[in-house]
C-alpha positions as CSV (number, residue, x, y, z in Angstrom):
1,M,-7.7,16.5,9.6
2,A,-8.4,14.0,6.4
3,R,-7.7,10.6,7.4
4,I,-8.6,6.7,6.6
5,D,-10.7,5.3,9.5
6,E,-9.1,1.5,9.5
7,T,-12.0,0.4,11.8
8,K,-14.0,1.1,8.7
9,E,-14.5,-1.8,6.0
10,F,-13.1,-0.7,2.3
11,I,-16.1,-0.9,-0.1
12,P,-14.9,-1.3,-3.5
13,V,-16.5,1.0,-6.2
14,R,-17.2,-0.1,-10.0
15,I,-15.6,2.3,-12.3
16,A,-15.8,2.8,-15.8
17,V,-12.8,4.5,-17.7
18,L,-13.7,6.4,-21.0
19,T,-11.0,7.8,-23.3
20,V,-11.8,10.6,-25.6
21,S,-9.4,10.9,-28.7
22,D,-9.2,11.4,-32.4
23,T,-5.5,10.0,-32.5
24,R,-5.2,7.2,-30.0
25,T,-6.3,3.4,-29.8
26,L,-7.0,1.6,-26.7
27,A,-3.6,0.0,-27.1
28,E,-1.9,3.4,-26.9
29,D,-4.0,4.8,-24.1
30,K,-1.4,5.6,-21.3
31,S,-3.9,7.9,-19.6
32,G,-6.6,5.3,-19.5
33,D,-3.9,2.7,-18.3
34,T,-3.0,4.9,-15.6
35,L,-6.3,5.1,-14.4
36,V,-7.2,1.6,-14.5
37,E,-3.9,0.7,-12.7
38,R,-4.7,3.0,-9.9
39,L,-8.3,2.3,-9.4
40,T,-7.7,-1.4,-9.3
41,E,-4.5,-1.0,-7.2
42,A,-6.7,0.8,-4.7
43,G,-9.3,-2.1,-4.6
44,H,-12.1,-0.9,-6.9
45,K,-13.5,-2.8,-10.0
46,L,-12.8,-1.7,-13.6
47,A,-16.7,-2.1,-14.7
48,A,-16.1,-0.9,-18.3
49,R,-13.5,0.8,-20.6
50,A,-13.9,2.3,-24.1
51,L,-12.5,5.1,-26.4
52,V,-14.6,7.4,-28.2
53,P,-13.9,10.3,-30.8
54,D,-13.7,13.8,-29.8
55,D,-17.6,14.3,-30.8
56,R,-19.8,16.0,-28.2
57,A,-22.7,13.6,-29.1
58,T,-20.9,10.4,-29.1
59,I,-19.5,11.2,-25.9
60,A,-22.7,12.0,-24.2
61,A,-24.5,9.0,-25.6
62,R,-21.6,6.7,-23.9
63,L,-22.0,8.6,-20.8
64,R,-25.7,8.1,-20.9
65,Q,-25.3,4.2,-21.6
66,W,-23.1,3.9,-18.7
67,I,-25.3,5.9,-16.6
68,A,-27.8,3.8,-17.1
69,D,-25.8,0.6,-16.5
70,P,-26.6,-0.7,-12.9
71,A,-23.0,-2.5,-12.8
72,I,-21.3,1.2,-13.1
73,D,-20.9,3.4,-10.1
74,V,-18.5,6.0,-11.5
75,I,-17.3,7.4,-14.8
76,L,-13.9,8.4,-15.3
77,S,-13.1,10.3,-18.6
78,T,-9.8,11.4,-20.0
79,G,-8.8,13.5,-22.9
80,G,-10.8,16.4,-24.6
81,T,-10.8,19.0,-21.6
82,G,-8.6,21.4,-23.2
83,L,-9.1,24.7,-25.1
84,T,-9.0,23.9,-28.9
85,G,-11.9,23.4,-31.2
86,R,-11.9,19.5,-30.7
87,D,-12.1,19.6,-26.9
88,V,-15.6,19.0,-26.2
89,T,-15.7,16.3,-23.2
90,V,-16.6,19.2,-20.4
91,E,-19.7,20.3,-22.8
92,A,-20.7,16.4,-23.5
93,H,-20.3,16.0,-19.4
94,R,-22.5,19.3,-18.6
95,D,-25.2,17.8,-21.2
96,V,-25.8,14.9,-19.0
97,Y,-25.0,16.2,-15.6
98,E,-28.0,16.7,-13.0
99,K,-25.8,18.7,-10.8
100,E,-22.1,19.8,-11.0
101,I,-19.4,19.3,-8.7
102,E,-17.9,22.7,-9.0
103,A,-15.3,22.2,-6.3
104,F,-13.9,19.3,-8.1
105,A,-12.8,21.6,-10.8
106,T,-11.2,23.9,-8.2
107,I,-9.2,21.3,-6.2
108,F,-7.9,20.0,-9.4
109,T,-6.7,23.4,-10.6
110,I,-5.1,23.8,-6.9
111,V,-3.4,20.4,-7.4
112,S,-2.3,21.0,-11.1
113,M,-0.9,24.5,-10.0
114,Q,1.4,22.7,-7.4
115,K,2.8,20.8,-10.4
116,I,2.8,22.8,-13.5
117,G,2.3,26.5,-12.4
118,T,0.0,28.5,-14.5
119,S,-0.1,26.2,-17.5
120,A,-3.0,24.7,-15.0
121,V,-5.4,27.5,-16.3
122,Q,-5.6,25.5,-19.5
123,S,-7.2,22.5,-18.0
124,R,-10.9,22.3,-17.8
125,A,-11.5,19.1,-15.5
126,T,-15.0,18.8,-14.5
127,G,-17.2,16.6,-11.9
128,G,-20.8,15.9,-11.8
129,V,-23.7,13.6,-10.6
130,A,-26.2,12.1,-13.1
131,G,-28.4,9.2,-12.5
132,G,-26.9,8.4,-8.9
133,K,-23.6,8.0,-10.8
134,Y,-20.5,10.2,-10.4
135,L,-19.0,11.4,-13.5
136,F,-15.3,13.0,-13.8
137,A,-13.7,14.4,-16.6
138,L,-10.0,14.7,-16.6
139,P,-7.3,15.8,-19.0
140,G,-5.7,13.4,-21.4
141,S,-2.2,13.3,-19.6
142,P,-1.0,10.3,-17.6
143,S,0.4,13.1,-15.1
144,A,-2.9,14.6,-15.0
145,C,-4.9,11.4,-14.4
146,R,-2.2,10.4,-11.4
147,D,-2.8,13.7,-10.0
148,A,-6.4,13.6,-10.0
149,W,-6.5,10.1,-8.8
150,D,-3.8,10.2,-6.1
151,E,-4.7,13.6,-4.8
152,I,-8.6,13.7,-4.9
153,L,-10.6,10.7,-6.2
154,K,-8.5,8.1,-4.3
155,A,-9.5,9.6,-1.0
156,Q,-13.0,10.7,-2.0
157,L,-13.7,7.0,-3.5
158,D,-12.6,5.5,-0.2
159,Y,-15.7,4.9,2.2
160,R,-13.3,5.0,5.0
161,H,-11.8,8.3,4.3
162,R,-12.9,11.1,6.9
163,P,-14.4,13.3,7.7
164,C,-16.5,12.6,4.5
165,N,-16.3,11.1,1.2
166,F,-18.3,10.5,-1.9
167,V,-19.0,6.7,-1.3
168,E,-20.9,7.2,1.9
169,I,-23.5,9.6,0.1
170,M,-23.8,7.5,-3.1
171,P,-27.2,5.7,-1.7
172,R,-28.7,9.3,-1.4
173,L,-27.8,10.8,-4.8
174,E,-31.3,9.9,-6.0
175,E,-33.2,10.4,-2.9
176,H,-35.2,13.2,-4.5
177,K,-36.9,10.5,-6.8
178,R,-38.4,8.9,-3.8
179,R,-39.9,12.1,-2.4
180,K,-43.7,12.2,-2.9
């Protein structure tokens, strides 16, 4: 059964928050605010925050910039995961992934289904790994960001979470580069 092992020390993770929107500003960014509030309350560090328009190349460029930044461990994006013509965040994420975490989308859909029923089918949340970093693309609603954080990411980004978590394997994400 999943649990927090209180005998282990909490390890804060450095998380960047990227909002994708053609219509919002950072001052109006309730979804980004939700993620910042949740991650800092959990004891993690906000490493960076930005807003970019719904443009695949621009989103991918910001992701690559943050992947290259040694002060960032995890990138959370919000917005642009729907089905409309301007929703290209998932494609931008997949442009930079080395490996996709397919089960993240599945688990997010299950969580969403419990909250919004079959409307969950319209979300294209995704997760992946690139450059030794975790990347997650979340929908643009504050409730979807809360669901993703509270039901999945909070536990997986806590080193104390058992039986396993993302933090404990972070040092191994690029082990293939050390092989001869």
